[in-house]
C-alpha positions as CSV (number, residue, x, y, z in Angstrom):
1,X,-9.4,36.9,27.4
2,X,-7.4,36.9,30.5
3,X,-9.2,36.8,33.8
4,X,-7.4,38.9,36.4
5,X,-8.0,37.9,40.0
6,X,-7.8,40.6,42.6
7,X,-6.0,39.9,45.9
8,X,-9.3,40.4,47.7
9,X,-10.8,37.5,45.7
10,X,-8.0,35.2,46.7
11,X,-8.0,33.1,49.8
12,X,-5.6,33.9,52.6
13,X,-3.8,30.6,51.8
14,X,-3.3,31.7,48.1
15,X,-2.1,35.2,49.1
16,X,0.4,33.7,51.5
17,X,1.6,31.2,48.9
18,X,2.0,33.9,46.3
19,X,3.9,36.1,48.8
20,X,6.3,33.3,49.6
21,X,6.9,32.6,45.9
22,X,7.5,36.2,45.2
23,X,10.0,36.4,48.0
24,X,11.9,33.4,46.7
25,X,12.0,34.8,43.2
26,X,13.4,38.1,44.5
27,X,16.3,36.5,46.2
28,X,19.6,36.1,44.5
29,X,20.0,32.3,44.2
30,X,17.7,29.8,42.5
31,X,18.7,26.9,40.3
32,X,16.7,24.0,38.8
33,X,19.0,21.0,39.2
34,X,20.5,18.7,41.8
35,X,23.8,18.7,43.6
36,X,25.6,15.4,43.4
37,X,28.4,14.2,45.5
38,X,30.9,12.0,43.8
39,X,34.0,10.0,45.0
40,X,36.7,9.9,42.3
41,X,40.2,9.0,41.5
42,X,42.4,11.9,40.1
43,X,44.7,9.7,38.0
44,X,48.0,10.6,39.7
45,X,49.9,7.4,40.2
46,X,51.3,8.4,43.6
47,X,48.0,9.9,45.0
48,X,46.2,8.4,48.0
49,X,43.1,7.8,45.7
50,X,45.0,4.9,44.0
51,X,44.9,3.2,47.4
52,X,41.2,3.5,47.7
53,X,40.9,7.0,49.4
54,X,39.0,8.7,46.7
55,X,38.5,12.5,46.4
56,X,35.1,14.0,47.2
57,X,33.8,16.2,44.4
58,X,30.5,17.9,43.8
59,X,28.7,18.6,40.5
60,X,25.5,20.5,39.8
61,X,23.4,18.4,37.4
62,X,20.8,20.2,35.3
63,X,19.2,20.2,31.9
64,X,20.0,22.8,29.2
65,X,18.4,22.6,25.8
66,X,17.3,19.1,26.4
67,X,20.7,17.8,27.4
68,X,22.1,16.9,30.8
69,X,24.9,19.2,31.9
70,X,27.2,18.7,34.8
71,X,28.9,21.7,36.3
72,X,31.8,21.0,38.8
73,X,31.2,22.9,42.1
74,X,34.2,23.9,44.3
75,X,33.9,22.9,47.9
76,X,33.7,26.5,49.0
77,X,30.4,26.9,47.0
78,X,28.7,23.6,47.9
79,X,26.5,25.0,50.7
80,X,25.5,28.1,48.6
81,X,24.6,26.0,45.5
82,X,22.7,23.5,47.7
83,X,20.7,26.3,49.2
84,X,19.8,27.5,45.7
85,X,18.7,24.0,44.7
86,X,16.5,23.8,47.8
87,X,15.0,27.2,47.2
88,X,14.0,26.1,43.7
89,X,12.4,23.0,45.0
90,X,10.4,25.0,47.6
91,X,9.3,27.3,44.7
92,X,8.1,24.3,42.7
93,X,6.1,23.2,45.7
94,X,4.5,26.6,46.1
95,X,3.6,26.8,42.4
96,X,2.0,23.4,42.6
97,X,-0.1,24.4,45.6
98,X,-1.1,27.6,43.9
99,X,-2.1,25.6,40.8
100,X,-4.3,23.3,42.9
101,X,-6.1,26.3,44.3
102,X,-6.6,27.7,40.8
103,X,-8.0,24.3,39.6
104,X,-10.4,24.4,42.6
105,X,-11.4,28.0,41.5
106,X,-12.0,26.8,37.9
107,X,-14.3,24.0,39.2
108,X,-16.2,26.5,41.3
109,X,-16.5,29.0,38.4
110,X,-17.6,26.3,36.1
111,X,-20.4,25.3,38.4
112,X,-21.6,28.8,39.1
113,X,-24.7,30.0,37.4
114,X,-24.5,33.0,35.0
115,X,-24.9,36.4,36.7
116,X,-23.5,35.2,40.0
């Protein structure tokens, strides 16, 4: 049996958290991973990186099917991908806070007398 909770039964805090989560989910970009900045040598013998001036590169690191995957990110997309990563972290925080409110509701329901 699934208990449906009406919006009227939710606290203002929970309604606000759910609204913010819904807004994040409806936006275009959201990715569960982290953006990593790397300094690398390219391997060309005459390149400046052989003298210590390494190239800045970015990769999106995430898990897929239990394995760590790294996706190279072009510099022109770094700020976009970073925004998507940050939005996903914000969503995780919102879900955690909603879960805490649900746990509180369960404790309150558990302690309530039948018929109340």
